[in-house]
Each structure stands twice: as C-alpha cells, then as structure tokens.
N, CA, C and O atoms as a printed pandas DataFrame, in Angstrom:
     atom_number atom_name residue_name chain_id  residue_number  x_coord  y_coord  z_coord
0              1         N          UNK        A               1   -4.960   19.659  -41.040
1              2        CA          UNK        A               1   -5.895   18.880  -40.333
2              3         C          UNK        A               1   -7.213   19.217  -40.763
3              4         O          UNK        A               1   -8.125   18.463  -40.422
4              5         N          UNK        A               2   -7.510   20.391  -41.569
5              6        CA          UNK        A               2   -8.632   21.044  -41.712
6              7         C          UNK        A               2   -9.835   20.119  -42.180
7              8         O          UNK        A               2   -9.611   19.317  -43.087
8              9         N          UNK        A               3  -10.865   20.175  -41.717
9             10        CA          UNK        A               3  -12.090   19.287  -41.913
10            11         C          UNK        A               3  -11.940   17.888  -41.334
11            12         O          UNK        A               3  -12.671   16.975  -41.716
12            13         N          UNK        A               4  -10.950   17.705  -40.369
13            14        CA          UNK        A               4  -10.899   16.512  -39.692
14            15         C          UNK        A               4  -11.616   16.592  -38.420
15            16         O          UNK        A               4  -11.468   17.706  -37.917
16            17         N          UNK        A               5  -12.298   15.849  -37.764
17            18        CA          UNK        A               5  -12.912   15.791  -36.477
18            19         C          UNK        A               5  -11.827   15.558  -35.331
19            20         O          UNK        A               5  -10.788   14.925  -35.521
20            21         N          UNK        A               6  -12.155   16.086  -34.242
21            22        CA          UNK        A               6  -11.008   16.062  -33.173
22            23         C          UNK        A               6  -10.757   14.641  -32.862
23            24         O          UNK        A               6   -9.596   14.469  -32.490
24            25         N          UNK        A               7  -11.462   13.580  -32.893
25            26        CA          UNK        A               7  -11.060   12.256  -32.628
26            27         C          UNK        A               7   -9.961   11.803  -33.582
27            28         O          UNK        A               7   -9.264   10.830  -33.293
28            29         N          UNK        A               8   -9.776   12.536  -34.797
29            30        CA          UNK        A               8   -8.787   12.003  -35.633
30            31         C          UNK        A               8   -7.550   12.740  -35.495
31            32         O          UNK        A               8   -6.635   12.477  -36.275
32            33         N          UNK        A               9   -7.415   13.528  -34.705
33            34        CA          UNK        A               9   -6.161   14.457  -34.335
34            35         C          UNK        A               9   -5.433   13.641  -33.382
35            36         O          UNK        A               9   -5.959   13.014  -32.463
36            37         N          UNK        A              10   -4.205   13.681  -33.645
37            38        CA          UNK        A              10   -3.170   12.962  -32.687
38            39         C          UNK        A              10   -2.222   14.150  -32.065
39            40         O          UNK        A              10   -1.643   15.028  -32.704
40            41         N          UNK        A              11   -2.219   13.910  -30.436
41            42        CA          UNK        A              11   -1.191   15.016  -30.158
42            43         C          UNK        A              11    0.142   14.962  -30.411
43            44         O          UNK        A              11    0.680   13.860  -30.525
44            45         N          UNK        A              12    0.841   16.092  -30.532
45            46        CA          UNK        A              12    2.294   16.017  -30.722
46            47         C          UNK        A              12    3.146   15.394  -29.738
47            48         O          UNK        A              12    2.917   15.728  -28.575
48            49         N          UNK        A              13    4.056   14.581  -29.933
49            50        CA          UNK        A              13    4.765   14.044  -28.980
50            51         C          UNK        A              13    6.278   14.602  -29.033
51            52         O          UNK        A              13    6.842   14.635  -30.126
52            53         N          UNK        A              14    6.823   14.961  -28.080
53            54        CA          UNK        A              14    8.102   15.711  -28.000
54            55         C          UNK        A              14    9.225   14.844  -28.282
55            56         O          UNK        A              14    9.037   13.631  -28.371
56            57         N          UNK        A              15   10.334   15.330  -28.425
57            58        CA          UNK        A              15   11.476   14.569  -28.672
58            59         C          UNK        A              15   12.026   13.610  -27.283
59            60         O          UNK        A              15   12.920   12.765  -27.296
60            61         N          UNK        A              16   11.280   13.995  -26.254
61            62        CA          UNK        A              16   11.289   13.423  -25.005
62            63         C          UNK        A              16   10.214   12.271  -24.591
63            64         O          UNK        A              16   10.137   11.661  -23.524
64            65         N          UNK        A              17    9.451   12.166  -25.696
65            66        CA          UNK        A              17    8.432   11.209  -25.450
66            67         C          UNK        A              17    7.126   11.774  -24.819
67            68         O          UNK        A              17    6.194   10.973  -24.761
68            69         N          UNK        A              18    6.958   12.758  -24.441
69            70        CA          UNK        A              18    5.980   13.345  -23.702
70            71         C          UNK        A              18    5.012   14.320  -24.546
71            72         O          UNK        A              18    5.470   14.976  -25.482
72            73         N          UNK        A              19    3.603   14.389  -24.164
73            74        CA          UNK        A              19    2.809   15.389  -24.671
74            75         C          UNK        A              19    2.759   16.545  -23.882
75            76         O          UNK        A              19    2.132   16.547  -22.823
76            77         N          UNK        A              20    3.432   17.644  -24.347
77            78        CA          UNK        A              20    3.331   18.875  -23.580
78            79         C          UNK        A              20    2.232   19.716  -23.452
79            80         O          UNK        A              20    1.604   19.970  -24.479
80            81         N          UNK        A              21    1.854   20.223  -22.342
81            82        CA          UNK        A              21    0.766   21.038  -22.006
82            83         C          UNK        A              21    0.670   22.358  -22.890
83            84         O          UNK        A              21   -0.390   22.968  -23.026
84            85         N          UNK        A              22    1.800   22.723  -23.447
85            86        CA          UNK        A              22    1.864   24.122  -24.275
86            87         C          UNK        A              22    3.019   23.728  -25.407
87            88         O          UNK        A              22    4.013   23.067  -25.106
88            89         N          UNK        A              23    2.779   24.178  -26.626
89            90        CA          UNK        A              23    3.812   23.863  -27.642
90            91         C          UNK        A              23    5.103   24.668  -27.588
91            92         O          UNK        A              23    5.009   25.886  -27.430
92            93         N          UNK        A              24    6.185   24.153  -27.694
93            94        CA          UNK        A              24    7.491   24.804  -27.758
94            95         C          UNK        A              24    7.445   26.011  -29.021
95            96         O          UNK        A              24    6.735   25.815  -30.008
96            97         N          UNK        A              25    8.139   27.067  -28.904
97            98        CA          UNK        A              25    8.150   27.888  -29.797
98            99         C          UNK        A              25    9.484   27.477  -30.875
99           100         O          UNK        A              25   10.579   26.991  -30.593
100          101         N          UNK        A              26    8.955   27.848  -32.098
101          102        CA          UNK        A              26   10.090   27.500  -33.098
102          103         C          UNK        A              26   11.096   28.434  -33.282
103          104         O          UNK        A              26   12.202   28.085  -33.695
104          105         N          UNK        A              27   10.786   29.767  -32.975
105          106        CA          UNK        A              27   11.439   30.916  -33.323
106          107         C          UNK        A              27   12.047   31.589  -31.668
107          108         O          UNK        A              27   11.328   31.551  -30.669
108          109         N          UNK        A              28   13.057   32.005  -31.660
109          110        CA          UNK        A              28   13.479   32.602  -30.244
110          111         C          UNK        A              28   14.907   32.104  -29.988
111          112         O          UNK        A              28   15.565   31.375  -30.730
112          113         N          UNK        A              29   15.252   32.597  -28.868
113          114        CA          UNK        A              29   16.779   32.424  -28.244
114          115         C          UNK        A              29   16.434   32.097  -26.756
115          116         O          UNK        A              29   15.377   32.395  -26.200
116          117         N          UNK        A              30   17.460   31.459  -26.214
117          118        CA          UNK        A              30   17.578   31.206  -24.878
118          119         C          UNK        A              30   17.236   32.325  -23.975
119          120         O          UNK        A              30   16.440   32.259  -23.039
120          121         N          UNK        A              31   18.025   33.530  -24.408
121          122        CA          UNK        A              31   17.743   34.740  -23.744
122          123         C          UNK        A              31   16.398   35.200  -23.662
123          124         O          UNK        A              31   15.892   35.556  -22.598
124          125         N          UNK        A              32   15.752   35.204  -24.861
125          126        CA          UNK        A              32   14.326   35.648  -24.938
126          127         C          UNK        A              32   13.329   34.700  -23.938
127          128         O          UNK        A              32   12.494   35.118  -23.135
128          129         N          UNK        A              33   13.665   33.363  -24.226
129          130        CA          UNK        A              33   12.831   32.342  -23.351
130          131         C          UNK        A              33   12.933   32.345  -21.935
131          132         O          UNK        A              33   12.088   31.955  -21.130
132          133         N          UNK        A              34   14.288   32.926  -21.671
133          134        CA          UNK        A              34   14.329   32.920  -20.198
134          135         C          UNK        A              34   13.658   34.212  -19.553
135          136         O          UNK        A              34   13.077   34.240  -18.468
136          137         N          UNK        A              35   13.824   35.139  -20.314
137          138        CA          UNK        A              35   13.096   36.646  -19.790
138          139         C          UNK        A              35   11.716   36.237  -19.887
139          140         O          UNK        A              35   11.049   36.775  -19.004
140          141         N          UNK        A              36   11.087   35.524  -20.596
141          142        CA          UNK        A              36    9.563   35.491  -20.554
142          143         C          UNK        A              36    9.303   34.334  -19.466
143          144         O          UNK        A              36    8.189   34.359  -18.942
144          145         N          UNK        A              37   10.110   33.418  -19.099
145          146        CA          UNK        A              37   10.208   32.578  -18.138
146          147         C          UNK        A              37    9.841   33.121  -16.636
147          148         O          UNK        A              37    9.018   32.679  -15.834
148          149         N          UNK        A              38   10.646   34.119  -16.547
149          150        CA          UNK        A              38   10.702   34.639  -15.122
150          151         C          UNK        A              38   10.035   35.820  -14.986
151          152         O          UNK        A              38   10.081   36.449  -13.930
152          153         N          UNK        A              39    9.255   36.289  -16.188
153          154        CA          UNK        A              39    8.559   37.578  -15.924
154          155         C          UNK        A              39    7.179   37.053  -15.499
155          156         O          UNK        A              39    6.498   36.335  -16.231
156          157         N          UNK        A              40    6.765   37.498  -14.132
157          158        CA          UNK        A              40    5.381   36.951  -13.658
158          159         C          UNK        A              40    4.334   37.728  -14.333
159          160         O          UNK        A              40    3.220   37.206  -14.307
160          161         N          UNK        A              41    4.441   38.855  -14.930
161          162        CA          UNK        A              41    3.440   39.603  -15.701
162          163         C          UNK        A              41    2.973   38.869  -17.081
163          164         O          UNK        A              41    1.899   39.111  -17.631
164          165         N          UNK        A              42    3.842   38.030  -17.509
165          166        CA          UNK        A              42    3.506   37.036  -18.789
166          167         C          UNK        A              42    2.656   35.979  -18.570
167          168         O          UNK        A              42    2.980   35.147  -17.723
168          169         N          UNK        A              43    1.488   35.843  -19.260
169          170        CA          UNK        A              43    0.573   34.795  -19.120
170          171         C          UNK        A              43    1.242   33.431  -18.815
171          172         O          UNK        A              43    2.331   33.176  -19.330
172          173         N          UNK        A              44    0.725   32.687  -18.126
173          174        CA          UNK        A              44    1.274   31.250  -17.899
174          175         C          UNK        A              44    1.552   30.420  -19.064
175          176         O          UNK        A              44    2.550   29.702  -19.136
176          177         N          UNK        A              45    0.654   30.520  -19.992
177          178        CA          UNK        A              45    0.724   29.775  -21.208
178          179         C          UNK        A              45    2.120   30.087  -21.944
179          180         O          UNK        A              45    2.843   29.183  -22.363
180          181         N          UNK        A              46    2.426   31.432  -22.059
181          182        CA          UNK        A              46    3.457   31.844  -22.701
182          183         C          UNK        A              46    4.787   31.489  -22.060
183          184         O          UNK        A              46    5.830   31.390  -22.706
184          185         N          UNK        A              47    4.674   31.281  -20.583
185          186        CA          UNK        A              47    5.708   30.933  -19.739
186          187         C          UNK        A              47    6.175   29.516  -20.122
187          188         O          UNK        A              47    7.276   29.155  -20.538
188          189         N          UNK        A              48    4.860   28.681  -19.833
189          190        CA          UNK        A              48    5.078   27.347  -20.426
190          191         C          UNK        A              48    5.710   27.102  -21.704
191          192         O          UNK        A              48    6.607   26.267  -21.814
192          193         N          UNK        A              49    5.283   27.791  -22.675
193          194        CA          UNK        A              49    5.856   27.666  -23.904
194          195         C          UNK        A              49    7.460   27.711  -23.816
195          196         O          UNK        A              49    8.173   26.906  -24.416
196          197         N          UNK        A              50    7.988   28.835  -22.926
197          198        CA          UNK        A              50    9.297   29.102  -22.869
198          199         C          UNK        A              50    9.872   27.801  -22.386
199          200         O          UNK        A              50   10.765   27.230  -23.013
200          201         N          UNK        A              51    9.360   27.330  -21.270
201          202        CA          UNK        A              51    9.914   25.991  -20.640
202          203         C          UNK        A              51   10.108   25.080  -21.659
203          204         O          UNK        A              51   11.216   24.547  -21.731
204          205         N          UNK        A              52    9.145   24.758  -22.562
205          206        CA          UNK        A              52    9.488   23.530  -23.470
206          207         C          UNK        A              52   10.391   24.013  -24.596
207          208         O          UNK        A              52   10.993   23.154  -25.240
208          209         N          UNK        A              53   10.549   25.316  -24.905
209          210        CA          UNK        A              53   11.429   25.748  -25.796
210          211         C          UNK        A              53   12.860   25.795  -25.126
211          212         O          UNK        A              53   13.844   25.498  -25.804
212          213         N          UNK        A              54   12.968   26.122  -23.961
213          214        CA          UNK        A              54   14.357   25.824  -23.449
214          215         C          UNK        A              54   14.798   24.392  -23.302
215          216         O          UNK        A              54   15.991   24.111  -23.420
216          217         N          UNK        A              55   14.006   23.591  -23.082
217          218        CA          UNK        A              55   14.024   22.037  -22.873
218          219         C          UNK        A              55   14.515   21.364  -24.086
219          220         O          UNK        A              55   15.356   20.466  -24.042
220          221         N          UNK        A              56   13.897   21.878  -25.345
221          222        CA          UNK        A              56   14.048   21.428  -26.664
222          223         C          UNK        A              56   15.490   21.864  -27.014
223          224         O          UNK        A              56   16.335   21.184  -27.597
224          225         N          UNK        A              57   15.621   23.228  -26.512
225          226        CA          UNK        A              57   17.155   23.620  -27.112
226          227         C          UNK        A              57   18.135   22.693  -26.431
227          228         O          UNK        A              57   19.036   22.290  -27.167
228          229         N          UNK        A              58   18.147   22.305  -25.277
229          230        CA          UNK        A              58   18.951   21.347  -24.681
230          231         C          UNK        A              58   20.302   21.600  -24.275
231          232         O          UNK        A              58   21.077   20.766  -23.806
232          233         N          UNK        A              59   20.516   22.751  -24.479
233          234        CA          UNK        A              59   22.085   23.251  -24.008
234          235         C          UNK        A              59   22.111   23.448  -22.427
235          236         O          UNK        A              59   21.136   23.558  -21.683
236          237         N          UNK        A              60   23.575   23.466  -22.068
237          238        CA          UNK        A              60   23.722   23.888  -20.851
238          239         C          UNK        A              60   23.024   25.172  -20.277
239          240         O          UNK        A              60   22.395   25.275  -19.223
240          241         N          UNK        A              61   23.275   26.084  -21.183
241          242        CA          UNK        A              61   22.682   27.589  -21.180
242          243         C          UNK        A              61   21.229   27.388  -20.801
243          244         O          UNK        A              61   20.725   27.905  -19.804
244          245         N          UNK        A              62   20.516   26.520  -21.749
245          246        CA          UNK        A              62   19.018   26.377  -21.470
246          247         C          UNK        A              62   18.728   25.959  -20.240
247          248         O          UNK        A              62   18.025   26.582  -19.445
248          249         N          UNK        A              63   19.307   24.791  -20.024
249          250        CA          UNK        A              63   19.178   24.205  -18.654
250          251         C          UNK        A              63   19.412   25.030  -17.447
251          252         O          UNK        A              63   18.609   24.950  -16.517
252          253         N          UNK        A              64   20.414   25.796  -17.377
253          254        CA          UNK        A              64   20.522   26.712  -16.389
254          255         C          UNK        A              64   19.574   27.870  -16.245
255          256         O          UNK        A              64   19.362   28.367  -15.139
256          257         N          UNK        A              65   18.882   28.398  -17.566
257          258        CA          UNK        A              65   17.895   29.223  -17.628
258          259         C          UNK        A              65   16.739   28.634  -17.029
259          260         O          UNK        A              65   16.037   29.321  -16.288
260          261         N          UNK        A              66   16.474   27.489  -17.256
261          262        CA          UNK        A              66   15.151   26.747  -16.534
262          263         C          UNK        A              66   15.260   26.678  -15.039
263          264         O          UNK        A              66   14.276   26.753  -14.304
264          265         N          UNK        A              67   16.626   26.516  -14.570
265          266        CA          UNK        A              67   16.918   26.454  -13.042
266          267         C          UNK        A              67   16.470   27.880  -12.715
267          268         O          UNK        A              67   15.795   27.891  -11.685
268          269         N          UNK        A              68   16.648   29.188  -13.315
269          270        CA          UNK        A              68   16.238   30.425  -12.658
270          271         C          UNK        A              68   14.869   30.581  -12.436
271          272         O          UNK        A              68   14.391   31.430  -11.684
272          273         N          UNK        A              69   14.146   29.648  -13.181
273          274        CA          UNK        A              69   12.689   29.683  -13.109
274          275         C          UNK        A              69   12.005   29.177  -11.677
275          276         O          UNK        A              69   10.815   29.306  -11.385
276          277         N          UNK        A              70   12.899   28.654  -10.965
277          278        CA          UNK        A              70   12.474   28.171   -9.547
278          279         C          UNK        A              70   12.136   29.164   -8.671
279          280         O          UNK        A              70   11.621   28.867   -7.593
280          281         N          UNK        A              71   12.412   30.642   -9.065
281          282        CA          UNK        A              71   12.152   31.720   -8.312
282          283         C          UNK        A              71   10.477   32.219   -8.427
283          284         O          UNK        A              71    9.934   33.060   -7.711
284          285         N          UNK        A              72    9.854   31.441   -9.538
285          286        CA          UNK        A              72    8.527   31.789   -9.672
286          287         C          UNK        A              72    7.543   31.542   -8.633
287          288         O          UNK        A              72    7.690   30.628   -7.822
288          289         N          UNK        A              73    6.702   32.203   -8.629
289          290        CA          UNK        A              73    5.367   32.259   -7.583
290          291         C          UNK        A              73    4.655   30.850   -7.718
291          292         O          UNK        A              73    4.269   30.202   -6.745
292          293         N          UNK        A              74    4.536   30.483   -8.930
293          294        CA          UNK        A              74    3.637   29.366   -9.019
294          295         C          UNK        A              74    4.257   28.076   -8.922
295          296         O          UNK        A              74    5.231   27.699   -9.572
296          297         N          UNK        A              75    3.598   27.410   -8.034
297          298        CA          UNK        A              75    3.849   25.931   -7.669
298          299         C          UNK        A              75    3.918   24.948   -9.043
299          300         O          UNK        A              75    4.798   24.111   -9.244
300          301         N          UNK        A              76    2.936   25.203   -9.820
301          302        CA          UNK        A              76    2.677   24.364  -10.817
302          303         C          UNK        A              76    3.847   24.624  -11.884
303          304         O          UNK        A              76    4.390   23.684  -12.465
304          305         N          UNK        A              77    4.212   26.013  -12.110
305          306        CA          UNK        A              77    5.348   26.266  -12.990
306          307         C          UNK        A              77    6.705   25.557  -12.448
307          308         O          UNK        A              77    7.435   24.957  -13.236
308          309         N          UNK        A              78    7.002   25.652  -11.092
309          310        CA          UNK        A              78    8.135   25.178  -10.610
310          311         C          UNK        A              78    8.148   23.539  -10.625
311          312         O          UNK        A              78    9.191   22.891  -10.707
312          313         N          UNK        A              79    6.895   22.987  -10.538
313          314        CA          UNK        A              79    6.772   21.429  -10.800
314          315         C          UNK        A              79    7.126   21.103  -12.240
315          316         O          UNK        A              79    7.782   20.077  -12.421
316          317         N          UNK        A              80    6.820   21.751  -13.164
317          318        CA          UNK        A              80    7.108   21.578  -14.493
318          319         C          UNK        A              80    8.328   21.812  -14.815
319          320         O          UNK        A              80    8.878   21.046  -15.607
320          321         N          UNK        A              81    9.019   22.913  -14.280
321          322        CA          UNK        A              81   10.536   23.006  -14.456
322          323         C          UNK        A              81   11.219   21.859  -13.897
323          324         O          UNK        A              81   12.042   21.344  -14.654
324          325         N          UNK        A              82   11.085   21.365  -12.823
325          326        CA          UNK        A              82   11.604   19.851  -12.429
326          327         C          UNK        A              82   11.448   18.786  -13.216
327          328         O          UNK        A              82   12.337   17.967  -13.448
328          329         N          UNK        A              83   10.133   18.750  -13.725
329          330        CA          UNK        A              83    9.801   17.726  -14.553
330          331         C          UNK        A              83   10.706   17.710  -15.684
331          332         O          UNK        A              83   11.377   16.681  -15.765
332          333         N          UNK        A              84   10.942   18.782  -16.777
333          334        CA          UNK        A              84   11.607   19.065  -17.629
334          335         C          UNK        A              84   13.171   18.759  -17.561
335          336         O          UNK        A              84   13.977   18.188  -18.295
336          337         N          UNK        A              85   13.212   19.392  -16.363
337          338        CA          UNK        A              85   15.064   19.176  -15.974
338          339         C          UNK        A              85   15.260   17.582  -15.901
339          340         O          UNK        A              85   16.281   17.060  -16.349
340          341         N          UNK        A              86   14.242   16.852  -15.321
341          342        CA          UNK        A              86   14.411   15.513  -15.310
342          343         C          UNK        A              86   14.316   14.907  -16.783
343          344         O          UNK        A              86   15.053   13.939  -16.977
344          345         N          UNK        A              87   13.652   15.257  -17.677
345          346        CA          UNK        A              87   13.681   14.779  -18.788
346          347         C          UNK        A              87   15.042   15.010  -19.540
347          348         O          UNK        A              87   15.529   14.191  -20.319
348          349         N          UNK        A              88   15.610   16.250  -19.205
349          350        CA          UNK        A              88   16.879   16.490  -19.959
350          351         C          UNK        A              88   18.103   15.816  -19.418
351          352         O          UNK        A              88   19.110   15.651  -20.107
352          353         N          UNK        A              89   17.993   15.413  -18.120
353          354        CA          UNK        A              89   18.942   14.610  -17.488
354          355         C          UNK        A              89   20.404   15.404  -17.795
355          356         O          UNK        A              89   21.226   14.813  -18.495
356          357         N          UNK        A              90   20.678   16.562  -17.338
357          358        CA          UNK        A              90   21.721   17.291  -17.403
358          359         C          UNK        A              90   22.320   17.650  -16.008
359          360         O          UNK        A              90   21.680   18.245  -15.140
360          361         N          UNK        A              91   23.374   17.308  -15.901
361          362        CA          UNK        A              91   24.054   17.447  -14.474
362          363         C          UNK        A              91   24.052   19.051  -14.056
363          364         O          UNK        A              91   23.901   19.366  -12.876
364          365         N          UNK        A              92   24.191   19.836  -14.877
365          366        CA          UNK        A              92   24.286   21.081  -14.431
366          367         C          UNK        A              92   22.865   21.698  -13.654
367          368         O          UNK        A              92   22.869   22.749  -13.013
368          369         N          UNK        A              93   21.763   20.900  -13.830
369          370        CA          UNK        A              93   20.688   21.228  -12.919
370          371         C          UNK        A              93   20.634   20.512  -11.629
371          372         O          UNK        A              93   19.714   20.731  -10.841
372          373         N          UNK        A              94   21.589   19.654  -11.373
373          374        CA          UNK        A              94   21.535   19.000  -10.005
374          375         C          UNK        A              94   21.598   19.953   -8.853
375          376         O          UNK        A              94   20.772   19.760   -7.961
376          377         N          UNK        A              95   22.397   20.902   -8.726
377          378        CA          UNK        A              95   22.368   21.872   -7.563
378          379         C          UNK        A              95   20.893   22.521   -7.416
379          380         O          UNK        A              95   20.300   22.501   -6.337
380          381         N          UNK        A              96   20.441   23.001   -8.387
381          382        CA          UNK        A              96   19.065   23.473   -8.392
382          383         C          UNK        A              96   17.828   22.668   -7.981
383          384         O          UNK        A              96   16.868   23.069   -7.323
384          385         N          UNK        A              97   18.053   21.398   -8.524
385          386        CA          UNK        A              97   16.993   20.190   -7.979
386          387         C          UNK        A              97   17.339   19.792   -6.618
387          388         O          UNK        A              97   16.380   19.508   -5.901
388          389         N          UNK        A              98   18.425   19.718   -6.146
389          390        CA          UNK        A              98   18.640   19.213   -4.760
390          391         C          UNK        A              98   18.076   20.378   -3.888
391          392         O          UNK        A              98   17.402   20.122   -2.890
392          393         N          UNK        A              99   18.332   21.568   -4.240
393          394        CA          UNK        A              99   18.029   22.910   -3.478
394          395         C          UNK        A              99   16.488   22.675   -3.145
395          396         O          UNK        A              99   15.997   22.636   -2.017
396          397         N          UNK        A             100   15.791   22.519   -4.434
397          398        CA          UNK        A             100   14.128   22.250   -4.398
398          399         C          UNK        A             100   13.873   21.163   -3.243
399          400         O          UNK        A             100   13.196   21.383   -2.239
400          401         N          UNK        A             101   14.537   19.930   -3.551
401          402        CA          UNK        A             101   14.414   19.000   -2.723
402          403         C          UNK        A             101   14.565   19.116   -1.151
403          404         O          UNK        A             101   13.936   18.554   -0.255
404          405         N          UNK        A             102   15.449   19.891   -1.115
405          406        CA          UNK        A             102   15.985   20.117    0.342
406          407         C          UNK        A             102   15.140   21.015    1.111
407          408         O          UNK        A             102   15.127   20.966    2.341
408          409         N          UNK        A             103   14.321   21.962    0.337
409          410        CA          UNK        A             103   13.714   23.029    1.068
410          411         C          UNK        A             103   12.452   22.420    1.534
411          412         O          UNK        A             103   11.603   21.968    0.766
412          413         N          UNK        A             104   12.346   22.426    3.024
413          414        CA          UNK        A             104   11.081   21.836    3.388
414          415         C          UNK        A             104    9.835   22.835    3.288
415          416         O          UNK        A             104    8.735   22.507    3.734
416          417         N          UNK        A             105   10.068   24.077    2.675
417          418        CA          UNK        A             105    8.984   24.949    2.640
418          419         C          UNK        A             105    8.363   24.863    1.194
419          420         O          UNK        A             105    7.292   25.384    0.883
420          421         N          UNK        A             106    9.234   24.087    0.291
421          422        CA          UNK        A             106    8.553   23.919   -0.949
422          423         C          UNK        A             106    7.496   23.069   -1.183
423          424         O          UNK        A             106    7.416   22.023   -0.540
424          425         N          UNK        A             107    6.655   23.373   -2.029
425          426        CA          UNK        A             107    5.260   22.542   -2.428
426          427         C          UNK        A             107    5.813   21.134   -2.495
427          428         O          UNK        A             107    6.816   20.806   -3.129
428          429         N          UNK        A             108    5.096   20.395   -1.816
429          430        CA          UNK        A             108    5.330   18.720   -1.932
430          431         C          UNK        A             108    5.213   18.257   -3.394
431          432         O          UNK        A             108    5.934   17.318   -3.732
432          433         N          UNK        A             109    4.405   18.797   -4.280
433          434        CA          UNK        A             109    4.379   18.518   -5.784
434          435         C          UNK        A             109    5.927   18.827   -6.342
435          436         O          UNK        A             109    6.520   17.951   -6.971
436          437         N          UNK        A             110    6.496   20.024   -6.093
437          438        CA          UNK        A             110    7.766   20.375   -6.578
438          439         C          UNK        A             110    8.772   19.398   -6.137
439          440         O          UNK        A             110    9.452   18.743   -6.927
440          441         N          UNK        A             111    8.857   19.308   -4.780
441          442        CA          UNK        A             111    9.796   18.498   -4.171
442          443         C          UNK        A             111    9.783   16.982   -4.830
443          444         O          UNK        A             111   10.761   16.334   -5.200
444          445         N          UNK        A             112    8.477   16.630   -4.865
445          446        CA          UNK        A             112    8.427   15.006   -5.503
446          447         C          UNK        A             112    9.127   15.021   -6.924
447          448         O          UNK        A             112    9.958   14.186   -7.283
448          449         N          UNK        A             113    8.653   16.138   -7.719
449          450        CA          UNK        A             113    9.145   16.069   -9.104
450          451         C          UNK        A             113   10.866   16.284   -9.195
451          452         O          UNK        A             113   11.539   15.652  -10.010
452          453         N          UNK        A             114   11.473   17.293   -8.210
453          454        CA          UNK        A             114   12.823   17.390   -8.082
454          455         C          UNK        A             114   13.449   15.984   -7.690
455          456         O          UNK        A             114   14.584   15.716   -8.083
456          457         N          UNK        A             115   12.747   15.110   -6.942
457          458        CA          UNK        A             115   13.348   13.838   -6.475
458          459         C          UNK        A             115   13.251   12.861   -7.743
459          460         O          UNK        A             115   14.123   12.058   -8.076
460          461         N          UNK        A             116   12.105   13.065   -8.347
461          462        CA          UNK        A             116   12.142   12.067   -9.460
462          463         C          UNK        A             116   13.315   12.436  -10.651
463          464         O          UNK        A             116   13.885   11.592  -11.343
464          465         N          UNK        A             117   13.497   13.698  -10.702
465          466        CA          UNK        A             117   14.576   14.298  -11.622
466          467         C          UNK        A             117   15.836   13.663  -11.374
467          468         O          UNK        A             117   16.834   14.001  -12.010
C-alpha cells in the first residue's frame, strides 16, 4: 500500500467478519499467546493481539486459554474476551461465560457481552 492515501486503505476483516482492534499474530502457539494474555505487565496491545490469535486458532485449547483471561484486571479486555468467545461459538466456553454473567460484581459491559455470547 506504499504511496496510497489512508482513504484508499481497507481494514482487514477477520474470518469472523469483524475488524479487530489489534492484528492477530501469524507466528506463535496457544501456550505463548495464553501466557501473554494473562501477564498484566505486557502492554494491552500485545495482550489483545494474543486474544485474536487464540480466537483465530479456534481449538478447544485456545478457547479455554481465552477463558483464563477473565482473571484480568481490565474490564475492556474481559469484554473483548466475551466478544471473541461469542464469535467462536464453542461450547467449552459456556461455564466461563455463565460465571461472568452471574457475577453481579462484574462490569456491566462484560456481563452484557457474556450474555450476547
């Protein structure tokens, strides 16, 4: 896209039909992405890249790794986790989503997305 103005660039659309706020990583493993996801010392952008990498991987293992991210202190990250789990439509995520929805102390944005999922 060198030499093209910003108005000519089209955002990348994921296999799930969404334009993600951070690009998935093309290299890595479920284990490494999971480790990055739960590390509160890693910048949020890198953690979000791991979210979309795990979602795109699509396995049960990746789905369960995403569920471990609900321990994050960031409500925005927990919201994004619920959103991508909804995109994945994997039954292994149901217990974690129900737990988020049932937790009256959880941020309403996260609970809403868990209900949508």
